[in-house]
N, C-alpha and C positions, 0 to 999 in steps of 0.2 A: 128821626121818628117823632111823630106828633104825640102830644100828651094822651090823646084819645087812643091811638094805637098802643101806646105803652100800657095804658090801664087795662086794655084787653089782654095783655100778656101777663098780668100780675099773677095768674094762677099757673104759670109755666116758668118757674124760677131757673131752670137749667137750659132753657131754649136760647139758641143764638141764631138770628136770621143772618144769612150770608148772601152776598151777591154772587150768584152762581157763575155769571159770565166772568167776573173778576177772578174767581178761583180757577176757572178753566184757562184764562189767560196766563195766570201764574204757573199752572202746571205745564202749559204748552211751552213755557220759556225755558224748560230744562235744556241746557246746552251740553250736558254730559260732564259737567264739572262739579258734580255734587249737589245740584239744585234740589234733588228729591231725597237725598240722604244728608241731613244737616251736618253730620259729623264725619263725612267721608274725607279722605285725604285728597288733595288736589292732584291732578294728572298733568298739569302744565307748570312751567317755571314761574317763580315769583315775579310779580309785576315790578318793573324797574322804578316805579314811583315809591316803592317800599324799600327803605334802607335796612337790609337784614341785620346789620351790625347793631342797630338800635332796638330791634324787636326782642322782646323776651318771650319765653315759652312757659306755659303752665300745664298742669294736668287738666283734664276736661271736667267741667262742672256737670252735675246731674241734670238731665232733661226730665220733665215730668213723665211718669209712667202712665198717667191718666190726666187728661186736660180738665181743669176746673173752669167751666165756661164763665167768662167775665160778664159783668153787667152789660147788656147790649147798649149801643150808642143811642143816646136820647138827644134829639135835635130841636126840641121845643121846651121852653119854660112852662111851668104850670100856670094856668090862669085862675086856679083855685087855691087859696092859702091853705086849705085843709089837706091838700095833697103833699104839703111840704113840712117836714118836721122842724119848724122854727116857729117863733112867736108870730102872731098876726102883725104886730108892730114891725118886726124885722122884715117880714114879707112885703108889707106896704112901703117901708123905707127903701127896700131893694128896688121895687117897681119904680118909685119916684126917681131914685138915683139913675136907674137904667134909662128912663125916659129923658132925663136931663142930659145924660151922656150921649145918647143917640142924637138929641137935638144939637149938641155941640159938634158932633161929627158931620151932621148935615151942613152946618155952617162952614166947616173947614174943608169939605170935599172939593178937590180941584175940578175945574171945568171938564177935564179929561175923564173924571170919574174916580180918580185915585186919591190916596192919602200918602203923606210923606214923600211927595213927588220931588221936592226941591233938594233933598238931602240924600245923596248916595251913601250907603253904609258899607262898612268893612267888617267881615267876619273875623273871629279870633284867629290871629296869625296870618290872615290873608293880606296880601300886599296891595291889591287893587280895589278901590271902592267900586260899588256896583249900584246902579239905579234900579236893579231888579228887586231891591228891598221893598220898593213901592208896590210891586206885584204881590209880595207876601203879605204886607201890612194891609193892603186893600182887600185881599181875600179874607183875612181875619176880620176886618171891619164889616165886610159883607156877611160873614157868619154871625157877628153880633146883632145885626139887623134881622137875619133870617130866623134866629132862635127865638125872637119875639114875634114870629110870623109876619115880619115885614120882608117880603121876598121880592125878587125881580118882577114877579107877576102882578104885584099890587103896590109896590113902593118905588118911587122914582130914584131915590138915593141908592137903594139896593140894585136897581136895574142898571144904573150908570156904573156902579162898582163891578158888576159882572161883565158888562161890556168892556170895561178897562182890562179886566183879567183876561178875557178871551182874546182881545186884540193883542195884548202883550205876548200871549203864548202861541198865537197863530191858529190857523184853521186846523181842525181835526184831519189827520191824514198827512199833514206836513211834518217835517222833522221837529220833534218835541225837544225844545231846549229852554229850560226854565230860566237860565241865566247865561247869556252869551258874552257878558262883560267880565264877570268875576267868578267867585267861588260860592255864591249863595244858592246854587241850584237846588240843593236838598231842602233848604228852608222854604224856597218858593214852591216846590212841588208838594211839600207837606201841607203848607198853608192853603194852597189851591185845592188839594184833595179834601181837606177838612171843611173848607168854606163851601165848596160845591155840594158836598155830602149833606151839609146843613140846609142848603137851599132845597134839596130833594126834588129836582126837576129831571124827569127822564131824558130830556134833551142834553143834559150835562153828563150822562152816563159814559159816553165814549171818551170824554176828556178825563173823567175820574179814572177810568180803566187805564188809559195811556199814562197818566201820572203815577198810578200805583205800580205799573210795570216798570216805569223809569226808576222809581225809588228802589225797588227790589233788585234791579240790575246794577244799581250804583251802591249796593251794600258790599263791603269788603268781605270776600269769601273765596271759595275754591276757584271761581272763574277768573280770579287774579292771581292764582297760585298761592293763596294764603291758607296755610294749614289751620285746622281748628285748635291747634296747640298755641298759635301765635296770638299776641295780645291785641292785634288789629281785628281779629276774626269776628264777624257778625255785626260790626259797628257801621255806622253811617257818618260821613264827614261832609266837608264843604264841597259837594259835587265831585268827589274823588280827586280833589286837587290838594288834599292833605290828609293827615291821619284822622281816624274816626274819633268821635267824642260822644259823651252821653247826651248832650243837648240836642245834637242832630239826630241821634238814635231815638231818643224819647219822642221827638216830633214825628219821626217816621212811624213809630208805633202808634202814636195818636192818630195819624192819618190812616193807617191800615185799619185801626179799630173803628174810626168814624166811617170808613168805607165798608165796614162789616166784613173784612177779610178774616177768616177763621184763625184763631190762635194756633191751630195745628199746622198752618202753612209753614213750609220750611224756612221762609224768610224770617218769620216771627221766632221760630225756634233757634235759628242761628243768632238772632239778636239776643236771645236769652243767655247765650254763652258770654256775649260781650257784657251784658248787664251784671252777670255774676262776678265777672272779673273787675267790675267797677266798684264793687261793694267792699267796704272795710269789714270783712268777715272771713277770718282765717279758716273756718270750717269748710267753706266752699270756694275760697280763693287762695290759691297756692303762691301768688306773687309775693316776692320778698317784702315789698312795702306793706302788704296786708298782714303778713306774719309778724312784722315788727310794729304794727300800728296799734291803734286803740281798740280794735276788734269791737267796734261799737254799733255795727250794722248800718251805718250811714254810707253815703256814696260820694265819690270824687268826680272830677270832670272827665277824666279819661284814664284807662289803664295802658293805652297804646304807648309804645316806645319807653316802657318802664313807668309811666304814670305821671299825671299832673293834677294839681288841686289849687284852685283860686283861694281856698281857705288857708292852705299852707302859705301862700303868698301873703295874704292879709295878716297872718300871724308872724310874719317875718322870717319864715323858714324857707322861703323861695317856692316858686310855683312847682318846681320839680323836687323839692326837698333838698336842694343843693346847698342851702345855708344852714342846715342842721349841723351843730358842732361836731368836729371830727371825733371819732370814737363812739358816737351814738348811731344806732342803726337808722337807716333812712326810712321814714314813714310819710304818709300823706293824710291830711285831715279831711273829714267829711264836712259837708255843709248843706244848708236847708233846701235850696232850690233843686240841687241834684239829688238829694235824698227823696224828696217828694216825687221827682221825675222817675227815679229808679223804682221806688215803691209801687207807683202806678203802673209802670211798665212791666214789672214782675206779674202783676195781676192780669194785665192785657195779654201776657204771654202764656197764661193758663195755669199759673201756680195757685195752689190752694192757700187759704188763710193759715193752714197748719204748717206750711213749708217753712223751715228755719230761716230762709232768706227773707221771706215776707214778715215773719214775726220779729226778726232782728231789726228790719227797717222800721217797723211800726214802733218798736221800743225806742229807737233813736228819736222818732217824732215825739213820743211821750216825754222824753227827757229834754227836748229842746222846743217845747211848745211856746210859740210867740207870734204876735202880729206886729211887734214893734220893729222888727228887722228881718232880714234874710240871714238866719243864724249861721255864723261862721264867716260872713263877708259884710256884715253891717247893712247899709242901705243900698249897696250895689245889687242890681237885679231884683229890687224889692217887688215890683209889680209882676214880673215874670214868676217870682216865687209864689205870689198869691194865686196866680192862674194855675200853676202846677199843684199847689195845695188843694185847691177846690176840685180839680179833676180827680186827684188822687183819693180824696176822702169820699167823693161820690162813688168812685170805682170800688172802694173798699166797703161800701154800704155802711159807713160809720155815721151815726147820728150824733154821738157824744164821744169825745176823746177824753179818757181819764189819764191825767199825767202821772208821773212817778210819785208825786206827793199825794195822790188820791183825789185830786181836785177834778171835778167834771167840767168839761168844756163843750157846750153845744156849738160846734164849729160854725154852723151857718150863721147863727146870731152874732158870734164874735167877728166873723169875716165881714158881714154886712155892716156892723157897727164901725169897724176899722176903716172900711172903704168910704162909708158915708162921711166920716169925720175928715177924711183926706180930700174929698171932692171939692174943687174950686167952685166959686159962685157961677162961673160960666159953664159948669158941667164937666170940666176936664179934670184929669189927674196928671201929675208930673212929678218926676223924681229929681231931687236936688243933686243926686249923684249922676254924673254924665255917662257912666260906664254902660256898655251894651245898649247904647242909643236911648236910654230911659230919660234923657233930658228932652225928648220929643213928646209933646203932650198928646199927639194923636196916637202914638204907639202905646203910651201908658193908659190912655183912655180906653183903647181897645182891649188891652190886657185886663183892665178893671171891669169892664162890661162883661167880658167872657167869664171872669171869676164870679161875678154876681149872678150871672145866668146859670152857672153850674149849681150855685147855692139854692136856686129856687126851681130846679127841675123836679118833676114828680119823683118821689122816692119809694122804693120797695120797702117792705118790712126789714128792719135792720138785722144783718147777719154779721156781727162785728168780728174783726180780726182779733185773735187771742194774743195778748201780750206774752212775751217769753219770760219776763220777770214778773213776780207776783205783785199785785196792786197793794199799795200801802193801806192798811186798815185804819 
C-alpha cells in the first residue's frame, strides 16, 4: 500500500482491505479435513512424519469471539517526516542509512540478480544445505527496494531481483516448489509472498496466490491427521520436513498479512492455537513447561514435541530443558526475537490489545527493553530481532514504549540510532555472531533496511497496548 493510499484510509481505522481472489482460493482449498472449522478433529490418521510418542497434548486455547482488525499492510515508507512520529533528525538519519544500504546491495548483487548466491544455508535441525536461501534473501532484498518505491518498473536492481525470484520458482501454472533441495520451502514462500506484495504489480498476483495457497497447505493441521490438542497443530515448519516452530510460523503470518489475507481465515486462526502454546503464560497454555515456568508472557522457539528454547540453551539449561537439575520442574525460557514475533503474530491473528496474551507479551517487552542485544540469547539473531521488533511495534501502533521503570522510549528514534551506529562505512551491517547466517553482510543489511523502513512508514494515531502491570509512577 502506498503512503498516499494509506493516508486516504486514515478515517477508517477498522477497515481491512483483502485480496478477494486469495480468499476464494483459500476457501476453495477445503479438503474436508477441517480447513473451514479451525478446531475440528481430523478424520484421517496421523501423518507418519509425526512421532506420536514425542507429541504432547493440551487443552484448546481461546479463539477470539470477535476479530480486532490489525493495521493493514503498508508497503511504502513515508516521504514526509511529518507523517512519522519520530524526530526530524531520526527520519533524516534513517533515509540516509537506507540510501547507503541500498547502494551497498546494488554493488553486491550477483549478475544473476540474486543475493547470498554463493552460500547455501541450513535451517535449524535440517541436515541438507540449500541454495534456495538465495531466493528468500533476494525476495526480501527486492522488498527493501520496493518499499522506497524503487520497483522492477523503475529500478534495474529491483527488476533483476524479481527476474531472479521468478526464474527460481518457475512459470505460473507449473508445479510450485520453493525449495527442491532442502527444507527451506516455507521461508522461501513467505519471503516471496511478502516481497511481491511490496512490489504491488498486478502481474505478480498469480504467483502471490500460488505461494499463499502453498503456505496454508503446508501448515500442520487436520489434513495431516494432527488434532487441535497436539502441540504441532497450527504451526509451520521447514516445508513439512520437520516439526513446526515459531520462526517459520511468524513468517507465514507476515506473508499472509502482507498479502492482505483476512485474520478470520482458518489458516490464521489455526496458527493462533500454535502461538498460544508457544507463550510462557499458564493462563492460556496448559503445557507442563509453561505451568512450571516463569509465566512471564514471553515466547519460546517451539512448543512441538514438548518444547524448545534457544534461551534455555544459552542459559545452560539445554535447548529442551534437559540440563535442568534433577528434582526441579522442567521449564523453558522466553527470549526477545521470538517474543516480538509472537506479539506481532497475535495482533495479525485478530486479538485485541485487551487480550491477556497480548498484554502479557507486551509486559515482557517492557521488562526486557533493549537495543544492545537479542535479550535471552545475546548477539545471536540480533538483526532478525530488530526486524521483528520494528514490525511488531508498528503493528501494535505504539509510538512510545514505557518500560517497567516508567522510562519512556520513542522506539523509532532508538531503533534508528542503534542501526545508524552499527552501519559500516560501506553501507552494510553484519553480526559478529555467526548463528542463523548473520555473519553474511547481505542478509544483515536486508534485515536492517527492512527494520528502518518499518520505522518510517506513515503512522496512524497511536492506540497503544495496555500493559497488564501498572506503570511505575
